[in-house]
C-alpha positions as CSV (number, residue, x, y, z in Angstrom):
1,M,23.5,-6.8,30.4
2,V,23.7,-3.7,32.7
3,Q,22.9,-4.8,36.4
4,G,19.4,-4.1,37.6
5,M,18.0,-4.3,34.1
6,V,14.7,-6.4,33.7
7,T,12.2,-7.1,30.8
8,Q,10.2,-3.8,30.0
9,Q,6.6,-3.8,31.1
10,A,4.0,-1.8,29.6
11,L,4.9,1.8,29.1
12,T,3.3,5.1,28.3
13,G,4.9,8.0,26.5
14,L,4.2,11.2,28.1
15,I,5.1,14.4,26.0
16,L,4.8,17.9,27.3
17,A,3.7,20.1,24.5
18,G,2.3,23.2,26.2
19,G,5.3,25.2,27.2
20,K,5.4,29.1,26.6
21,S,8.2,28.6,24.0
22,T,9.6,32.1,25.0
23,R,12.9,31.4,23.8
24,F,11.7,29.7,20.5
25,G,9.3,32.5,19.6
26,S,6.1,30.3,18.5
27,D,4.4,27.0,19.2
28,K,7.1,24.3,19.3
29,A,4.8,21.4,19.0
30,S,3.8,22.8,15.7
31,A,7.3,24.0,14.4
32,E,8.1,22.0,11.4
33,L,11.3,19.8,10.8
34,G,11.5,18.0,7.5
35,G,8.0,19.1,6.6
36,R,6.6,17.6,9.7
37,P,5.7,19.2,13.2
38,M,8.0,18.4,16.0
39,L,5.3,16.7,18.1
40,Q,5.0,14.1,15.1
41,W,8.7,13.4,15.4
42,V,8.5,12.7,19.2
43,A,5.4,10.6,18.9
44,T,6.9,8.6,16.2
45,A,10.1,8.0,18.0
46,L,7.8,6.8,21.2
47,A,5.6,4.6,19.3
48,P,7.8,1.6,18.8
49,A,8.8,1.8,22.5
50,C,5.4,2.5,24.3
51,D,1.9,1.1,24.4
52,E,0.0,4.5,24.7
53,I,1.0,8.1,24.5
54,V,-0.3,11.1,26.7
55,I,0.1,14.6,25.4
56,V,0.1,17.5,27.8
57,R,-1.0,20.8,26.3
58,A,-1.6,24.4,27.6
59,A,-5.4,25.1,27.9
60,G,-6.9,26.3,24.8
61,Q,-3.5,25.2,22.7
62,V,-4.3,23.7,19.2
63,L,-1.9,21.0,18.5
64,P,-0.9,19.9,15.1
65,A,-2.4,17.0,13.5
66,I,-0.4,13.7,13.9
67,E,-0.6,10.1,13.1
68,V,0.8,7.5,15.5
69,A,0.3,3.8,15.7
70,I,-0.5,3.5,19.3
71,P,-3.6,5.0,21.4
72,S,-3.1,8.6,22.2
73,T,-4.9,11.0,24.7
74,V,-4.6,14.7,25.0
75,V,-4.9,16.4,28.5
76,D,-4.7,20.0,29.4
77,D,-2.2,21.6,31.7
78,L,-3.8,22.2,35.1
79,W,-1.8,25.4,35.6
80,E,-1.1,28.2,33.4
81,A,2.8,29.0,32.5
82,K,4.1,27.0,35.4
83,G,6.7,25.1,33.5
84,P,7.4,21.5,32.6
85,L,7.1,20.3,36.5
86,A,3.6,21.4,36.3
87,G,3.0,19.6,33.0
88,L,4.3,16.4,34.6
89,A,2.0,16.7,37.6
90,S,-1.1,17.3,34.9
91,G,0.1,14.5,32.8
92,L,0.7,11.8,35.2
93,P,-2.7,11.0,36.7
94,A,-3.9,10.3,32.9
95,V,-1.3,7.6,32.8
96,T,-2.5,3.9,33.1
97,T,0.7,1.9,33.2
98,E,2.9,1.6,36.0
99,Y,5.6,3.7,34.4
100,C,5.9,6.3,31.8
101,F,8.5,7.9,29.7
102,A,8.5,11.7,29.8
103,T,9.9,13.9,27.1
104,S,9.3,17.4,25.6
105,C,8.0,18.0,21.9
106,D,11.1,19.6,21.1
107,A,13.2,16.5,21.2
108,P,12.7,15.4,17.7
109,L,15.7,13.0,17.5
110,L,14.7,11.1,20.6
111,Q,15.9,7.3,20.2
112,P,13.5,4.5,20.9
113,G,16.4,2.4,22.2
114,A,17.2,5.0,24.8
115,V,13.5,4.8,25.9
116,R,13.4,1.1,26.0
117,H,16.7,0.9,28.1
118,L,15.5,3.4,30.6
119,A,12.4,1.9,31.0
120,R,13.9,-1.6,31.8
121,R,16.1,0.0,34.3
122,A,13.0,1.5,36.4
123,A,11.7,-1.6,38.1
124,G,12.0,-1.0,41.9
125,H,12.6,2.8,41.3
126,D,10.4,5.8,41.3
127,I,12.6,7.7,38.8
128,V,15.2,7.0,36.3
129,C,16.9,10.0,34.7
130,V,20.3,10.3,33.0
131,D,23.2,12.5,34.0
132,V,24.9,14.1,30.9
133,D,27.7,16.6,31.6
134,G,26.9,16.8,35.3
135,Y,23.2,17.6,34.6
136,R,20.4,15.3,35.5
137,N,18.0,15.5,32.7
138,P,14.3,15.3,33.8
139,L,12.8,15.2,30.5
140,V,14.5,12.0,29.3
141,A,13.3,10.3,32.1
142,V,11.1,7.4,33.5
143,Y,8.5,8.1,36.2
144,R,6.3,6.0,38.3
145,P,3.0,8.0,38.5
146,E,1.9,6.4,41.8
147,A,4.8,7.8,43.6
148,C,5.5,11.0,41.6
149,T,2.0,12.6,41.1
150,G,1.6,13.8,44.8
151,P,5.0,15.2,45.3
152,F,5.0,17.0,42.1
153,R,1.7,18.5,42.6
154,R,2.4,19.8,45.9
155,A,5.8,21.2,44.6
156,V,4.0,23.1,42.0
157,E,1.3,24.4,44.6
158,R,4.3,25.7,46.6
159,D,5.6,27.3,43.6
160,V,8.7,25.0,43.6
161,L,9.0,24.6,39.9
162,K,12.4,23.0,39.2
163,I,11.4,19.5,38.3
164,T,14.6,17.8,40.1
165,A,13.6,19.8,43.0
166,A,10.7,17.7,43.5
167,F,12.8,14.6,43.6
168,D,13.2,14.8,47.3
169,G,12.0,11.7,49.1
170,L,11.6,9.6,46.0
171,D,13.7,6.7,44.9
172,V,15.8,8.0,42.0
173,L,18.2,6.0,39.9
174,V,20.5,8.3,37.7
175,V,22.0,6.4,34.7
176,G,25.5,7.6,33.8
177,E,26.3,8.9,30.2
178,D,28.4,6.0,29.4
179,E,25.6,3.7,29.8
180,I,23.2,5.7,27.8
181,R,25.9,6.0,25.0
182,L,25.5,2.2,24.7
183,V,21.9,2.7,23.0
184,D,22.3,6.5,22.1
185,P,26.0,6.8,20.9
186,E,25.5,10.4,19.9
187,L,23.0,11.4,22.6
188,L,20.6,12.4,20.1
189,S,17.9,12.1,22.5
190,F,19.2,15.0,24.4
191,R,19.4,17.5,21.4
192,N,16.5,20.0,22.2
193,A,15.2,22.6,19.6
194,N,14.4,24.9,22.2
195,R,15.6,27.9,20.1
196,R,15.3,28.7,16.4
197,E,18.9,28.2,15.7
198,A,18.9,24.8,17.4
199,L,16.1,23.6,15.4
200,A,18.0,24.9,12.1
201,E,21.1,22.9,13.3
202,I,18.9,19.6,13.8
203,E,17.5,20.2,10.4
204,R,21.2,20.4,9.0
205,Y,21.8,17.2,10.9
206,V,18.8,15.4,9.6
207,R,19.6,16.3,6.0
208,A,23.2,15.0,6.3
209,H,21.9,11.7,8.0
210,P,18.6,10.9,6.2
211,A,18.6,7.5,8.0
212,R,18.1,9.2,11.3
213,R,14.5,10.4,9.9
214,P,11.5,8.4,11.4
215,P,9.8,6.0,9.3
């Protein structure tokens, strides 16, 4: 067992679905992978590890219909086109559990084991994120809303929009790549379909590895 790991408490999955999708060219939440919208893939991955889901959409955005086995809530982004930090600041107040796991709607290969592992590492910290190739990934991460909501909101209001720039003053645990590979050997949770060609690559991967399809 990794030092500092505790039994996972109740957890919310927070999905950011309201990005501008400039590089993708259309609404990523509705883009289909294997005949289902990417939002469905992410919600399905979160369901085994979470007790509820909060989805943050852009104001007026029409989300695809999805089925998920746990309670879900949809909230509107409080800012227009301010990026994922604004999405987090908008969604965190809707979280009712002590911690939430935040991800984006373009991470269809998210692994429930990685979600559980990071949640177990969160006790006593405000944020748990993963360092892969020297980059702290803020959207495969666990947040404590009580600590993070205020600083994140103030950062957005100052137009400081890089998520990790809003970490200053918070207790951040950074998990290394070797550790996360114990539960996600291929780092699938970090494969984003933020471009059409990336989605096509993930589609080919899913076809070659049908066991990776969610139930």
